[in-house]
N, C-alpha and C positions, 0 to 999 in steps of 0.2 A: 363630627365623626368623619372618617375616611368612607370612602366607598365601599359597599357591602357591609356596613356596620363595623368595619374594624378601625380600631384607633390608631394614629400614628404611633410609630414605635417609641420606645423611652428615649431615643437619640434623637426626636423630631424630625424624623425623615418618614415620609409615607412610601411604604414598599408595598402596598396592597396589590392585589392582582389587576383590579381596574386600573390603577395608576401605572402598574408594570406594562399592560396592554397599550397604554397611550404612549408611554416611553420609547417601547419598542417600534410602534407606528411611527412616530416622529423620527428617530432614527433611520427606519427603513425610507422614509420620503426624503430625508435630507441626502442619503448616500447614493441615491440613484445617479445623479448627474455630478457627483462630487469627484475631483481628481484623487488618484490613488494615495498621493502623499497627505490629504487631509482626512482620510478615513480615521487614522490613529488619534489625532486631535479630538474628532467628532467623537469616537467611542469614549474617550478620556472625559470629555465634558458631560457625557450622560451617564458615565459611572460616578461622576461626582454629585449628580443630582440625587442618587440613591445613598450617598453618604460614602462612597468608595474613594480610595485614593492609591498612590503609588501603583498605577496599572502597568503592567508588563504585559506583552504580547510575544510568545516565545514559538517559534517555528522548528519544525523537524528538518535537521539538514540532510543533505543527500547522501550521506553514509547511514543515515538512522541511527546514529548514536548518541547526537547532542540535540538538546533544544537551544536554539540561538535567538537572542532578543531581537525584535525588529525595531530599528531606529525611528524616531519620530518625536515631533514636538509634543510635550506632555505626557511621554512614556518614560518609564523607569528603564534605562539600559543597563543591566549588568553583565556579568560573565555569562557564557553558555553554560547550561546546566546538563548533566548526564541524563540520558533516557534511563539508565539503571542507576538506582540508589539516591533519587532526589525526589522532593515532594511533586515538582512538576512533571518528572518522568512517571511517578507514580500515577497521578492524574491522567496522564498520556496514555500509557498502557492500559489502565483499568478501565478509562472511559467514565471515571466516576469524580466528584469534586472531593478533594483533599484539604482538609482544615488545619493549619497549624497556629496553635496559640502564641501569641507575641507580646507577652506583659499584660497591658489590657486591650489588646486588639486581636484580631483573628486574620491572618494571611490567607485568603482562599486560593485554590489553583482548579481552574475548571478545564476540561479537555474541550479542544477546539475540534468540531467534527462536522463535515460536509456530508450529510448523510451518514455513511459509516467510515467514510475515509478519515483517518487521523491526520490533522493537519498540524497540531501543536497543543497549547496550553495558555491560558490566560490567567494571570495572577492579579489580586486585587486585595487590599487591605480594608477592613471595615472595624469599627467599634465594637459591634456585636453583630450576631448572625442569628436569625431566627427561619423558620420554615419558608415564609415570604420571601426572604433574601435570598435562599438556595434556589428557590424556583425561579425568581426573576433573573438572577445572575446566570444560570444555566441556560435560559432562553436567549439571554444576551449573547453568551458565548457562542450559541448557535448561530445567531445572526452575524457575529463577527466572522465566524468562519465562513459563512457564505458570502460575505462581502470579500474576504481575502480572495477566495477562489475565482469570484467573478472578476475582480481588480487585477488579479495575477494574468490574465488573458491580455492586457494591454499595458502593461508595465514591467520594467526590469528591476525595480525596488525590491520585490519580494524574493526574486531570485538571487540578487546579489546578497541579500540577508542570509539565506539560506545556504550559500556557496562557501565552503570553509577552506577550500583549495583550488589551486587554477585547473581548470577543467580543459581537456582535449577537445579538439573540434568534432572529432567523432562522436564522444559523449554529449556533446552539445546538440548534435543531431539526434541521438538516441532518447534522451529524456523525454522532449516533448511528444515522442512517439508512444510513450506508455499510456495505459489506462491508470486509474487510480490505484494505488500500491495495496489498497485493501478494500475489501467489500463485505459486510456481514448483512445477512438476512435472516430470518428464523430458520430457514432450511439449509443454508450453506454459508461458508466462510471462504475467502480468497485472499490471499496475501503473496505479495511478490518483492523480489528486491534485485537491483543491479549492482553487481559488485566485480572490479573495483569502480566506485561510483564516478571518480572522476575521470578514468581512462577506459570506460565502456565503450565497446565497438560492435562487433557484430552478434552479439546476444541479446535477444528481445523476448517479450512475451505478450500475449494479449487475451483479453477474455470479455465476455458478454452474456448477460442473462436476459435470456428470451422467453419469456413464459417460464415452463418448468425445465427447460433445456439450458445448461450452462456451456457455452462453449469457450473452450480453453485452448491456445496454442502456444508453443515454447519453440523458439528457432535458434540456430547458432550458424551464423554466415561465415564461410571460411575467411581465415586472415584475421588481422587485429587492427587495421587501420581504418583510412577513409572509405576505401573499397568495400570492406567488411559492412560499415555503418549504412553504406549506400544499399548495399544487396538487402541487408536486413530492413530497410525501409521499403524497398519494393515487395519484399515477401510479405511483410505484414500489411501493407496495402492490398496485395492479392488476396490474402487470407480474408481481411474485412470486406473486400469486394465481393467474393463468392459466398461468404457467410450471410452477407445481407441480403444475397439473392436467394437465400434458403435452400441452397445445394447441399447434396450429402458430402460425407468426408472424403470420399474418392474422387469425387469432382473438384473438390476443393484443392486436393492435391494435385490434380491434372492441371488446374488453371495456374497455380503456385509454380508449378515445373515449367510451365511453356513462359511464364511471365519472366523468371530469372534466366532460362536458356536464351529467349528472345534477345534480353537487354545485356547479358554480359557474357554469352558464348557456353560453349561445352565444358570448358576448362574450370568453370566456377560453379559452386554448389552451396546450399543451405540444408543442413539437416534439419528436421522439424517432427513435433510430436502434436497432434491435433486430438483433442478430447471432447466429447459430448456426453456428460453426466446427465440423467434425468433426475432433478432434485426432488421429484415427487415419489418415482419408484425406486431410485437406486440404480437403476440400469445405465451401466457405462459403457459407451462405443469409443474406440480410438484407432487411429492409424499411426504407424511408425515409419518415418522416412530416415533411416540411418541415424537415429537419435538414441543416447542411453534410456533405458527403461524406466519408469517411474518407479517408486517405492510405494506399498501400501502399508500404511501404519494402523494397526487395531489393538485398542486396549493398550496405548503407550508402548507398543512393540513392533518393530517391522516384521511382518508376518509374510511378506511375498514381494516379488519384484514382478512388475507386469511385463513379462516377456511375451513376445506376440511376432507373428510374421512380419518382416519389414520388406520395405521397397527401397529403391536408390535413393539418396538424397534428392531435393528439390534442385532441379536444373540438369539433371542427368538423363532425363527422359526414361523414367523407370516405368515399369509395367503397373497395371492398375492395381494399387494396394488393397489387401485385405483388410477388413473392418473387422476388429476384435471386439469382443462383449465380455461383460463381467458384472455381476450383480453386488452392488456394495452395500453394506450394512450401516444403519444410524451410527455416527460418531467416527467413521471411517476417515482417515485422511490420505491424501495423495501427495507425495512429494516429487516435485519434477526438477529437474536440473541438467546443465549442459556439461559436457566432459571437462570443462575448464575447471569446473570445482573439483572434481577427484583427482585432476591431474596435476593441481596446485601443489608447490612444495618449496621449501626453503633451499637456499643453494647449498648442494651438498647433502640433502636430506631426503627421505623417502617421500613418494607422492602421498597426498593426503588420502587418497583412496585406499592405499594399501600400507597403513602404517604397521610398524613392527609387532605391535600386540595382537595383531589379528592373523590367523593362518592364511596361507596364500590361497586356499580352496575357497575362502570367503568371497573370492573375486574383487575386481577393482572397486567394488563400492564399499569395501569392509569398514574403512575408516569412517565413511559417511554413515554407515548403518550404526557404527558404534555411538558416535556423536548425536544421532539423532534418537536413538534409543534414551540416552542419557538426558537430553533435552525434554523428550517427552514424558520421561519419569518424574521430572522436576515441575513440569507445566501442569495446569489443570486439565481435566478431560475435555474433549470437546462437547458442545450441548447435545444432551439425549436425542434432540429432534434434528441434528445435522446429519443430512444426507452423505455429503461429502465435502470435506473442507480442504480444499486444494491450496498447497502452500508451493508458490513457485520460487525457488532459489536459484540467482543467476549470477555467474561469476563474470 
């Protein structure tokens, strides 16, 4: 009998928990010093030991619309699969295993999660599936995600797989600057995006969860090219420097302001929004430096815009900013964005923020509010214990 009193499966493969722990341990031991290009064959080899075949590793592309196959020996490399409307996409979005019967076998799609950051999905075919299989493969997918993130820091192979269009030099600078695009803990969720992904320049965001305080910053450096990307890099670096020194929001603004002014001069600036929600109490503090006000979403509706006293953009030597406060409720969402989003338009058309269907009195964010309400109504509600789910949308 297998360890723990469990018989091998009817397919002759031992997938008991004891065997699974040994398999994952061997995989982890072998992966430590293995070069990046051999990780996929190693995973395929271990999957075969549990009766799996036709392994595919699908990674989220930079536009977050497709899951692209990672090439490699012993991997099945097919066409990219859309995030919306495919089994792989369903697994990726739901963070759950999706099983698709295929004749006498089952195609399993498992989310690749590094912590709560969504990396992509892993697909494997088995002749049959039971609870031991599901548990083992879910753990294996988690280990694969961790290995991908670790190896990604010293290879271009994963970047090349995810890139589906030429990327500008400014965007090349911006992407490594970002934190993980999503984070989920029981008290709070954070998600962000850069768009256009392959031509991003001066827009960026950052966040960090330190104890009960979630630090969030969104910036928009003037311009659209390499100078803007350079300014954004300095601004985010200055923000992190002062944040990690445990300073208040006013001091964070002052340091960022000096850094931009000294490096680029009086004619260059960065708009910024710095926020510190307490995820235990819901108390939100924020400072606005010439940036569009965030939207407050409650019960799937935009209920307010967080207007507040604002100071000059970073780099202009503005006065000490006033720190605004508000008490959030469980389930509240904050939507932060840059003006590029509401100013976007097709040639000869209206700006997105002021579409014809909305009255002028609704302001420059009318179109964004309309879309946000529609998406919120179609999406599941935030978890009841969520203090504030900040969604950062970046043009």
